[in-house]
N, C-alpha and C positions, 0 to 999 in steps of 0.2 A: 551619502555614498554616491559618487557620480555614476551616471548610466553608461555602461559599456556597450557600444554598438559593434556587433561582429561583422566581419568583412563580407560583402556581397561578392560572390564569385559566379559568373555566368557559366553555363554548361559548355559553351563553345560550339554547340550544334543545335539545330532546330529540333531534332528528334534523337533521343538516345535510349538505350536499353540498359536496365539495371536488374540484377538478380533479386535484391531485397530492398524495398523502399519503405521507410518508416515516415509517416506523416505526423508531425507534432513534436516539438522539442521541449516538452514539459518533462517532469521527472520520470514519467512512465516511458515515453518515447526514447529519452536519452538512456535510461536503464536498459531497455531492450536492445538498442543499437550497440551499446558497450558490451553487453553479454554476448550478442551474436558475433561481434568482432573478436572477442576473446576466444570464441569457438572456431575462429579461422575463416569467417565469412566476410565477404565484401558487403558493406552496408552503406546505403545512401539515406540521409535524414533530411527532410525538407520542412521548412517552417515559414509561415508568412511574415514573421517578425524578424528583428535582428538584435533582440535583447533578451535577457532573462525576464521573468514575470515581475510585475510591480507589486509592492506590498508583500506581506509575509505569507498570505494565503494558507497553504498547508504548512503546519509547523511541527506537529507531533509525529515523530518517526519511531515506530514500534521496534521492539527487540528483533522480531523476525526480519523487518526491513533492514535493520542494521547488520544482521548476519548476511543478508544478500549483498548489501553494499560492501561488506568486508571482502567478499569474494571478488567484487568488481574493483576494489582498491581505493574506496573513498571513506570507509567507515571510520578509520582513525582520525582523519581531519574533521569529520563531522562531530565526533565525540569531543575532540579537543576544542572546537569552536562553539559547540552548542551547550545547552543546559541540560544536565542529567537529572531525571526525576523518577521516583517510584511511588511516591505517596500522593494520595488525593484526599481532600477534605470536602465535606458537604455540609452546608449551613441552611438553616431554616429561620428566616427573619434574622434576629440578632444572635442566634445560638448555633454552635457546631453540633450536629446531630450524630455524625460518625466520621471516621477516617478509614482508609484502606491502603494496603501496601500491595502493589501489583507484582512485586518480586520479593516475597518474604524469605525465600530460601537462597543460600549462598551458592557459589560455584557456577556462575555464568559469566561469560566474557563481556556481555553487554547489559546495560540496565533495561528496565521495562520500557522507557522512552527517553529519547533525546529531543529537546525542542530546538529547532533551527529553522529559520525563515526559508520558505521555498526558494526565493531568489538566490540565496546563498548556496543552497543545495544544488540548484540548477547550474550555477557557475562552476561548482566542483565537478559536476557531471560533464559539462561542456569541455572543461580542461582535460578531463580524462578521455573523452571521446576524441578530441583532437590529437592527443598523444598517441592514441591507438590507431589512428588513421581512418576514422569514420569520415565519410564524405558529408560535410555539413553544408547544406544549401540554404542560406538565409535569404529572406525576402523573396521566397518562392511560394506564391499563393496558389492553391489548388482551386480551379474554377470550373473544371469539367472532368468527368470520369466515364470511361467506357469499359464495361466489364464483360462484353460479349466474348472476348477471347482472353488474352493476357490483360490484366488491369492496365489501362492506359490513361495517364493523367494529363490533362491540359493545365498548363502552369502559366501564370502571369508573373513577370519579374521587372525590375527597373530597366532591364536591357531588352524587353520585349517578351513575346510569347514563346513557349517551347513545349515540347511533349516528352514525357517519360513513360516508356513501356516497362512494366515490372513483371518478373516472374511471380513475386509475392508482394502484396501491398498490406502493410500493417498499420491500421488506423489508430493513432494515439492522440487524436486532435481534440480531445476534451468534450465537455458536456454539450457544446454547440457544434459538434463534429460536422465539418463540411463533407467529409466522405460519406457519413451516414445520411446526410440530407440529399446528396447527389444520387445516392442509391435508392432513395425513397423508402427507407426502412422505418417502421414504427418503433417508437420509444415509449413503452407502456409503463404505467405505474401511477403513483400518487403525487400530486403537487400540493404543498402545504401553503396556507395563506399567511401565516405569521411572518413578520419582518424582524430582522435582527440587525443591530449595529455592530460592526467590527471596527475597533480603533486600535491601531498600533501607536503606543504612547512611549516616548523616550523620557525616562526619568531614572533617578537614583532612588532605590528603595531597598529596605532590608527584609522584605517579604521572603520567605523561604522558597526554594525551587520545588514547588508542589502545584498540583491542580486544585484550585479553589472554585467551588460552584455554590451559588446561592439560589434558593427558592424564596421569592418574596422578601428580598432584603430591605432593611429600613431606608437605604439610600436609593432604592429603585422599587418602590412598593408596587405589588401586583405583577411584577415581571421576574425574570431570572437574570443571573449575571455569572460570568465566567472569567477567571483571571489566570493567565499563564505568563511565566517569565521566559524571555527569549535571549538570544545573544545580543551583545553590544548595547546593554541597558534598554532594550525594547521590551515592552510588556503588551501582551495581547489582552484586550478587554472585549467581551461580547455582552451586549445588553439586548434583552427581548423588548421589542417596541410594540408589538401587536399588529393585527392585520390591516388596520386603517392608517398606519403611519405613511407619510409621504416620503418616498425614498430620496427625492431631490432635496427637500427641506431638511431632512434628518441628517444629511451629510454636511450641512453647513456648520462651520466652526461655532457660530453663535448658538446652535442647537446642541452640538456635541460637547463643548467645553463645560457647560453647567451640569450635564449628566456626569461627567468625569469628576468634576469638583465635588459633587455630592458623594461620590464613591470614595475618592482618594483624600478628601479633606481640603479645606480652604488654603492651607499653608504649604502644601506640597507642590513644588514647581514641576511642570512637565511640558512637553511639546508634542503636538500631533505629528506623527510621521506618515500615517496613511489611514484613510477612513473609507469604509464601504458599507452599504446597506444591502442585505441579501434576503431572498427567500430560498427555499431548498426543495428538492425533488427526491423521491425514491422511485427510480425508474430503471428499466433495462430493455435491451433487445431480446427478442425471443431466442435468437441464436447469435453466437459471437463469431462463428465461422461462416462465410458465404463464399464457397469455392476458394479462390486464391486471394480473397480479401478477409482479413481477420481483425476484429475489433478488441481493443484493450482499454483498461482504465475507464475514465468518465465517458469516453466515446461508446463504451459497451454498457455501462451501468453507473448510476449515481445514487448517492445516499446523503443524508443530512450530515453536518459536520460533527455532531455529538457522538463521540467515541473514536474519532480519528480513523474511521474505516475507509474513507475515500482514497486518499493517496496511498495508504499502506496496502489496500487490496489491489490497487493498480500495479504496485511494485511486485506483488505476488503473481499477478497476471503475466507480467514480463518474465519472471522467473520460471513460470510454468511453461510458457510457449517457447522460450529461446532454445532449450535443449532439444525439444521435439522438432522444431523447424530445422535446426542444424543436422539432426539425424536423418531427416527426410532428404535434405539437400545433398548430404554426403552419401546417400544411398544405403545407409545401414538400417533404415526403417522404412516401412511403406507409408504412402500418403495417408492411410487410415489412422496413423498415430495422431495426426493433427485433430481428428475428431474427438480425441480424449481431452483436448483443451476445453471444448464445450462441455464435455461430460464432467469435468472436474471444476472448472471455474464458473459454470452456470449455477450449480448448487451453492458454491461459495458466495456468489452474488446474491442469491436468494436468502441465504443466511444473514448476510450483512444488511440487506434491505429490511428483512423482518426485524432484526435487532434494532436497526436505526429507526424504523417506523414506531416500534414500541417506545423507544426513548423519547421520540418527538411527541408522541401522544401523551406521555406522562408530563413532559416539560410544558406542553401547550394543550391542556385538556380542552375537548371540544363540546362537552355537555356538562350540565349541572351535576349529574351523578359522578362523572369522571373527576370533576373538581372536588367534590366532597370526599371521594375515595382517596384522592391525592392528599388532601389536607389531613385526613385521618392518619395515613401512613407517615406523613412528615411529622405530625404531632407526637406519634408514638415512637418514632425511630430513635430519638435521643435516649430513651430509657429501655427499649425492648428490641432485642436483636432480631426477632422474627419480622418486625416491621421494616428493618433496613433492607431486607431482600426485596421489598415492594417498591422502594425508592429507586428511581431510575434517572440519573443525571447524564446518562450516556454509557453504555457498556463498551469498554475500551477494546481497541483492536487486538485480536488474537489470530494466530495462523490458522488457516482453514485445514480441516482434516478431510481427506478424500475417501470417505468410508465406502462409498459405492463405486469407486473407480474401476473401470474395466482393466486397468493395468495392475491391480492388486492380485496377489495370490492369497487365498484364504488360509487362515491358520489351521494346521493339523495338530498343533500342540497347545498346551495351556500356558498362558502368560498372565502375569499381574502387571498393573501399571498402565501408563498411557501410550507406550511406544508401539502402537498397533499399525498394521499396514494402512497407508494413506496419511499418516501423521508425519510431521516434521521430525527428523531424527534429533533427539535432544543433545545439546552440547554438554560437555563436562571437562573439568581441568585434567590435563595430562602433564607429565613431567616435561617442563620446558615449553608448554603451550596449551592448546585447546584441541578438542576432538573434532569439532565441526569442520574446520578448514581442511582436514584430512579426508573428508567424505565428499563425494559428488564432484561438482564442478563441470568437467567435460566428459566424464565417464560414469558408468555404474561402479560401485565399490562394494566389496564384501567385507563386512565388519564381523570378526569372530572373537570369541572369548575362550581362551585356552583351547582353541580348536585347530586341528591339523586338517585343513580343507584343501583339496586339490581343485583348483578352478583357474580359468584363464582370465580372471578379472583382477584388477588392482585390489589389494586387500590390506586391511588394517587389523592387527591382532593385539588384543589386550588381555590382561589377566582378569580372573574372576575375583576382583577386589576393587575397592574404591568407588567413587561416585558414579563413574561410567557404568560399571557393572550393576550398580543399584538402579540407575535410571533405565537400563535395558533389561532388568530382571534376569540377569545372566547367570547361567550355571555352566560348568565345563562342557564345551561343545556347542554352545549357543551361537547362532550366526544370524546376521541381518543383511538383506540385499538393499542397498541404498541407491536411489535414483540420482541422476546428475543435479536435480534441484533439491537434493538432500531430504526428500520424502522417502519413507520406508515402503518398499515394494513387497517384501516378504520377510518371514522370520521362521526359524526352526530351532528346535532343541538339538537335533542331530541331523544336519542336512546331508543329502546325497548329491553326487555330481549330477545325476539326472534331475533331481528336484531343483537344483540351482539353475540348470540349463532351461528347464521348463518355465520357471519364474522369470528368468531373464527374457526369454522369448515373448512371454506375455507382456512384460513391462516395456519392451521395445516396440510393441505394437504388432507383433507377429500373430497374435491370437485375438480375434474379434471379441 
């Protein structure tokens, strides 16, 4: 696929002012810019490059990310172009020890995951951003930052230097964030020594669209291996190399091809499409908001790739921040609402880092005792279900639940199920469509079941029957207050106008 270079457009002035500036045109920055634009804001996005990313990089887009992308207008093309999967298989040496289905129940608009190369997703996002009128400034490299007043960026471009002053600066510029470095912020956590080979392989193969993970496979003894199918006959292969591997040597075709031949067999034709050797970190900033500068995605927190928690958590960051910033800029919420971004996405990052660290420790044990424990769990898992819970090949991405959010209103009634304040509102099939697209977006929504509720909010009314009622544990009169990001803010068996107003005031940031 030929590389597309986006046009460089100079600002036309040595110094300009913009309300919202997003730095970094990866999936997180583009998602955020699109969401803010859909909420009626003028957005400028700057990036030092003029192309989408090289190689597949992030490939596994979780159901929650697809629901967010659906609201932004690209989920349909992603599902059509990508590879849908729900099933994973785990192998130990030559034997499958168990399989799992991440979406065993019916009645969801999207699958557990769609595999689609990051560069293809970025291109879809760029096209959508351009169609919506996002100001895209390619080949604009951030080289300086002054945050003593409004954030002021020093920019280098092919046409010379310029300066952009922003009301709000949103840093989405990745794990090596220039903005983070220029502000001198600590990025704390754990750096893992093991090296892994990623190879994007072009081949025709009849392997099913599933996640296959091996511990100590016969074709790669002593290490681990991962296989994923992607779009356009591209297959992602990850191979554990160990901490002493030379990253320069291991990228050479004469080193890569024999490893892939051992895995795929001597007769299967394939071509190398992209190769990389990586180590990984589990790190984060202490705070994601620093006045008028806010960090998202890998600029704020990084995890290992096992579990697809990096890109997907970054998309949730954007989803969380966009409606809050829009409310503040439109004057419907106080500035303090933005502090809830830290209060919600900080614990989400901690959860992802803890989960990712545990996966990495199991995949790459650091002591003799850890190796013996892992070997025992793997040996037993094929025949004993209790041991499968101990096997960790990467706990896959799931939406964060903001249990301790200051925006939640605590239950005063008893409910069963998972639809508690702070959780994502579950989708369900409706006649002629799906529930989730009718909730949230740019406003709070009141979801009621056989309820006659007087409220000044957009509302969705459903009967106390069917899958939606089941997933919300609904009885006549039950109601839910849904945030613009489709998280639940409050729920009642029999709400009052006063109770709804109080919950809305809290969720909009009016109550600290």
